[in-house]
C-alpha positions in Angstrom: 16.6 -29.4 1.0 14.7 -30.7 -2.0 13.4 -27.9 -4.2 10.0 -28.6 -5.8 8.8 -26.1 -8.4 5.1 -26.1 -8.8 3.1 -23.4 -10.4 -0.6 -23.7 -9.8 -2.9 -22.2 -12.3 -6.3 -23.8 -11.6 -8.5 -25.0 -14.4 -11.4 -23.4 -12.7 -13.2 -20.9 -15.0 -15.5 -18.7 -13.0 -18.2 -16.7 -14.5 -17.2 -13.1 -14.7 -19.4 -10.9 -12.7 -20.1 -7.5 -14.2 -19.9 -4.9 -11.5 -21.3 -1.5 -12.0 -18.7 0.8 -10.5 -19.9 3.7 -8.5 -18.5 7.2 -9.0 -15.8 8.7 -6.9 -16.7 9.6 -3.4 -15.3 12.8 -1.9 -15.2 15.8 0.4 -16.2 14.1 3.6 -19.6 12.9 2.4 -18.0 10.4 -0.1 -20.8 11.2 -2.5 -21.0 9.3 -5.8 -19.9 12.2 -8.0 -16.7 13.8 -9.1 -16.3 17.4 -8.2 -17.6 20.0 -10.6 -15.5 23.0 -11.6 -18.1 25.3 -10.1 -18.4 23.7 -6.7 -14.6 23.3 -6.4 -13.4 26.8 -7.2 -11.4 28.4 -4.5 -13.0 31.1 -2.4 -9.8 33.0 -2.4 -8.5 31.6 0.9 -5.9 33.3 2.9 -2.8 34.6 1.3 0.4 32.5 1.7 3.1 34.1 3.8 6.7 33.5 4.6 6.0 31.8 7.9 3.5 29.4 6.3 3.8 29.3 2.5 0.9 26.9 2.0 -1.8 28.8 4.0 -5.0 29.3 2.0 -4.0 26.7 -0.6 -6.3 23.9 -1.7 -5.3 20.2 -2.1 -6.9 16.8 -2.6 -6.2 13.1 -2.0 -7.4 11.0 -4.9 -7.3 7.2 -4.4 -8.1 4.9 -7.2 -9.2 2.1 -4.8 -12.5 2.0 -2.9 -12.5 3.3 0.7 -10.9 1.0 3.2 -9.8 1.4 6.8 -6.2 2.0 6.0 -7.0 4.5 3.3 -9.3 6.3 5.8 -6.4 6.5 8.2 -4.3 8.1 5.4 -7.1 10.6 4.6 -7.6 11.5 8.3 -3.9 12.1 8.7 -3.8 14.3 5.6 -6.7 16.4 6.9 -5.2 16.8 10.4 -2.0 18.3 8.8 -4.0 20.5 6.4 -6.0 21.8 9.3 -2.9 22.7 11.2 -1.5 24.6 8.3 -4.7 26.3 7.2 -5.0 24.4 3.9 -8.4 23.3 2.4 -8.5 19.5 2.0 -10.7 17.2 -0.1 -10.6 13.5 -0.8 -12.0 11.2 -3.4 -12.2 7.4 -3.7 -12.7 6.0 -7.2 -13.8 2.4 -6.6 -11.0 0.8 -8.6 -11.9 2.6 -11.8 -8.8 4.0 -13.6 -11.0 6.2 -15.8 -12.8 7.8 -12.9 -9.4 8.3 -11.2 -8.3 10.2 -14.4 -11.5 12.1 -14.6 -11.2 13.2 -10.9 -7.6 14.4 -11.4 -8.5 16.3 -14.5 -11.5 17.9 -12.8 -9.5 18.9 -9.8 -6.8 20.3 -11.9 -9.2 22.4 -13.9 -11.0 23.5 -10.7 -7.8 25.2 -9.5 -6.5 22.9 -6.8 -2.9 23.7 -5.9 -1.7 20.2 -5.2 -2.9 16.6 -5.5 -1.8 13.3 -3.9 -2.8 10.6 -6.4 -2.6 7.0 -5.4 -2.3 3.6 -7.0 -2.2 4.8 -10.6 -2.2 2.3 -13.4 1.5 1.5 -14.4 0.9 1.6 -18.1 -1.2 4.7 -18.4 -0.3 7.0 -15.4 2.9 8.5 -16.9 1.3 9.7 -20.2 -1.8 10.9 -18.4 -0.1 12.8 -15.6 2.4 14.3 -18.0 -0.4 15.7 -20.0 -2.1 17.1 -16.9 1.2 18.8 -15.8 1.8 20.2 -19.3 -1.6 21.8 -19.2 -1.6 23.0 -15.6 1.9 24.1 -15.0 1.4 25.4 -11.5 -0.1 22.2 -10.2 2.0 20.1 -7.8 1.5 16.3 -7.6 2.8 13.6 -5.3 2.1 10.0 -6.3 1.8 6.9 -4.1 2.3 3.3 -5.4 2.5 4.6 -8.9 5.3 3.8 -11.3 5.9 5.6 -14.5 6.4 3.6 -17.7 6.1 4.4 -21.4 7.3 2.5 -24.4 8.7 -0.2 -22.0 11.0 2.2 -20.2 10.9 3.7 -16.7 10.2 7.4 -16.8 10.4 10.4 -14.5 8.1 13.5 -14.2 10.0 16.6 -13.3 8.7 18.1 -10.0 6.7 15.0 -9.1 7.7 13.0 -5.9 7.0 9.3 -6.1 6.2 7.8 -2.7 6.0 4.0 -2.0 5.9 1.6 0.8 9.3 -0.1 0.6 7.7 -3.1 -0.9 10.8 -5.2 -0.9 11.0 -4.8 2.9 7.3 -5.7 3.3 8.3 -9.2 2.1 11.7 -9.5 3.7 10.5 -8.7 7.2 8.2 -11.7 6.9 10.9 -13.9 5.4 13.1 -12.9 8.3 10.5 -14.3 10.7 10.3 -17.6 8.8 14.1 -17.9 8.7 14.3 -17.2 12.4 11.8 -20.0 13.1 13.0 -22.6 10.6 16.5 -21.6 9.8 18.1 -20.8 6.4 16.6 -22.8 3.6 13.1 -22.5 4.9 10.7 -24.0 2.4 8.0 -21.6 1.4 4.9 -21.2 -0.9 4.4 -17.8 -2.6 1.0 -16.4 -3.3 0.8 -13.6 -5.9 -0.5 -13.0 -9.4 2.8 -13.5 -11.2 5.3 -11.1 -12.7 4.2 -7.8 -14.5 0.7 -7.9 -12.9 1.3 -4.7 -10.9 4.3 -2.8 -9.7 4.0 -3.3 -6.0 4.0 -7.1 -6.5 7.0 -6.9 -8.8 8.8 -4.7 -6.2 7.9 -7.2 -3.4 9.3 -10.0 -5.6 12.7 -8.3 -5.5 13.0 -9.2 -1.8 11.9 -12.8 -2.4 14.4 -13.3 -5.2 17.2 -11.8 -3.1 16.6 -14.2 -0.2 16.1 -17.1 -2.6 19.4 -16.3 -4.4 21.2 -16.1 -1.0 19.9 -19.5 0.0 17.9 -18.1 2.9 14.6 -19.5 1.4 13.6 -22.3 -1.0 10.5 -21.8 -3.2 8.4 -24.9 -2.9 5.7 -23.5 -5.2 3.5 -20.6 -6.3 -0.2 -20.1 -6.0 -1.7 -17.6 -8.4 -5.3 -16.5 -7.7 -7.3 -15.9 -10.9 -9.0 -12.7 -9.5 -8.2 -10.2 -6.8 -10.6 -11.7 -4.3 -10.7 -13.7 -1.1 -12.7 -16.4 -2.8 -10.3 -16.9 -5.7 -7.3 -17.1 -3.4 -9.2 -19.5 -1.2 -10.1 -21.7 -4.1 -6.7 -22.0 -5.8 -4.9 -22.4 -2.4 -7.3 -25.1 -1.3 -6.6 -27.0 -4.6 -2.9 -26.6 -4.2 -2.8 -27.8 -0.6 -4.4 -31.1 -1.9 -1.2 -31.7 -4.0 1.4 -31.3 -1.2 2.3 -33.0 2.0 2.6 -30.9 5.2 6.1 -32.2 5.9 7.4 -30.8 2.5 6.7 -27.2 3.3 7.4 -24.8 6.2 5.2 -21.8 5.5 3.2 -19.6 3.1 3.8 -15.9 2.2 1.0 -13.9 0.5 1.9 -10.7 -1.3 -1.4 -9.1 -0.5 -3.6 -9.5 2.5 -6.8 -10.1 0.5 -5.0 -13.2 -0.8 -3.9 -13.9 2.7 -7.5 -14.1 3.9 -8.2 -16.7 1.2 -5.1 -18.7 2.2 -6.1 -18.5 5.8 -9.5 -19.9 5.1 -8.0 -22.7 2.9 -5.6 -23.7 5.7 -8.3 -23.7 8.4 -10.5 -25.9 6.2 -7.7 -28.4 5.6 -7.3 -30.8 8.6 -3.8 -31.7 7.4 -2.7 -28.0 7.6 -4.8 -26.6 10.4 -3.2 -28.4 13.3 -5.7 -31.3 13.7 -3.3 -33.7 12.1 0.2 -32.5 13.1 1.5 -29.0 13.3 -0.4 -26.2 11.6 1.1 -24.7 8.4 2.0 -21.0 9.3 1.4 -18.2 6.9 2.1 -14.4 6.7 0.9 -11.6 4.5 1.7 -8.2 3.1 -0.7 -5.3 4.2 -3.1 -5.5 7.0 -6.8 -4.8 7.8 -9.3 -5.6 10.6 -10.1 -9.1 9.3 -6.4 -9.9 9.3 -6.0 -8.8 12.9 -9.0 -10.9 14.0 -7.6 -14.0 12.2 -4.2 -13.4 13.7 -5.7 -13.1 17.2 -7.9 -16.2 16.6 -5.2 -18.5 15.2 -1.7 -17.0 15.8 -0.2 -20.4 15.0 -1.7 -20.1 11.4 -1.6 -16.4 10.5 1.7 -15.5 12.2 2.6 -12.0 10.9 1.7 -9.2 8.5 4.2 -6.9 6.8 2.9 -3.3 6.7 3.6 0.4 7.3 1.7 2.9 9.5 -1.0 4.2 7.2 -1.7 7.1 9.5 1.9 8.2 9.2 1.9 7.5 5.5 -0.8 10.1 4.9 1.2 12.7 6.8 4.4 11.8 5.0 2.7 12.2 1.6 1.0 15.5 2.5 4.3 16.9 3.8 5.9 16.0 0.5 3.2 17.8 -1.4 3.5 20.9 0.8 7.3 21.0 0.3 6.7 20.9 -3.5 4.1 23.7 -3.2 6.6 25.8 -1.2 9.4 25.1 -3.7 11.5 23.4 -1.0 12.4 20.2 -2.8 15.7 20.1 -1.1 13.9 19.2 2.2 12.2 16.1 0.8 13.5 13.2 2.9 13.7 9.5 2.1 13.7 7.3 5.3 14.8 4.3 3.3 18.1 5.9 2.3 18.4 8.8 4.7 18.9 11.2 1.8 17.3 14.6 1.2 16.4 16.4 -2.0 15.2 13.2 -3.6 12.2 12.4 -5.9 11.5 8.9 -4.6 10.5 8.3 -1.0 10.1 4.8 0.4 8.6 3.9 3.8 10.3 0.9 5.4 8.1 -2.1 6.4 7.4 -3.6 9.8 6.4 -7.1 10.7 3.3 -7.1 12.9 3.6 -10.4 14.9 0.5 -12.2 15.8 2.2 -13.2 19.1 2.4 -9.6 20.1 -1.2 -8.6 19.5 -3.4 -7.8 22.4 -7.1 -8.4 22.9 -7.8 -4.7 22.0 -5.3 -4.5 19.1 -6.8 -3.0 15.9 -5.5 -1.3 12.8 -5.4 2.1 14.4 -3.4 1.2 17.5 -0.7 -1.2 16.1 1.9 1.3 17.2 1.4 -0.2 20.7 2.7 -3.6 19.6 4.9 -2.8 16.6 8.6 -2.2 16.3 10.4 1.1 16.0 10.1 1.2 12.2 6.3 1.6 12.6 5.0 5.2 13.0 8.5 6.6 13.3 8.3 10.4 13.3 11.9 10.5 12.0 10.5 9.4 8.6 8.8 12.8 8.2 10.1 15.5 6.0 10.2 18.9 7.7 10.7 22.6 7.4 10.9 25.5 9.8 7.2 26.2 9.2 6.3 22.5 9.4 8.2 20.8 12.2 8.0 17.0 12.8 5.9 17.4 15.9 3.4 19.9 14.4 0.5 17.5 15.0 2.2 15.3 17.5 2.4 17.6 20.5 
């Protein structure tokens, strides 16, 4: 097939909107303050014992992003496991502000928390910052999510810290598999992302794309690069790009982030040459999922055909189990479902393709396990110990 390389970087220059970021929300009320040392000090709790080495401990989940349905699912799962093991649990959302994320971690560390799950840290600054925190608070245990460690252009490790990720590569390849199954090898696709070195999840997803491209399973027709992380920006640049191509020259679109996917979906629906009015609709798929995505997939399954995701409820439990094993000193029990190995410091959760054709009228983000494959919500992905069996909160 003919390979057309197009890189769209629109000439649109939007006025930058200055957004006053709110403070971190937390501890159930999601109030707009970070925790103070005084209000966060432990009340002593219950002493840890051999049968439950984390009883009476205090932990927190600190997410750099604003609250969202999938992050609430994560938080609720963490709390359920903490309740089962008599651990105090707090949570904080930091509205996309890396400085507030750092401030919240620093405050929790000084307030005597025993363990922290910290999520979506900045690639360039997280290593130096977290290393400084651990150097100062030597008894603190940390698990990171979607956070890579780099300094001086090199990948780094932090002793005692487990890095958890979605298996980003598979989040893309499960979608590519669906396109290959429909159109055959050499399927012609448009890629929607922000380009290389924008963030580590996108770069990790790109590994799957490049692998399939090199193998001849897919052909890259072009790239669309939103100028901002917004539905409107993705909509604008995609709409402009669609004006430059013919429907018969492309088979599908893959968005590396579902926010971009929502913009792509709107652009396709608004284009009569791509929405099914004039010939076959151009199908798309995206990474990640939220309620809007599910509604769009239910409304036009011929357009938004699939989403690559993981079970965010199980993700929260996986992460908290990793933290508890660190706190108990049982690093040898940390399990990676992507490789089947134990005693590791990197854990990846395999992705699942949620097909629009499988969704039911009552499908939502919280019950996708009813329509997803066996890789979604698989309890075998959980790390366990005698005092923390896999079925602890799944009786």
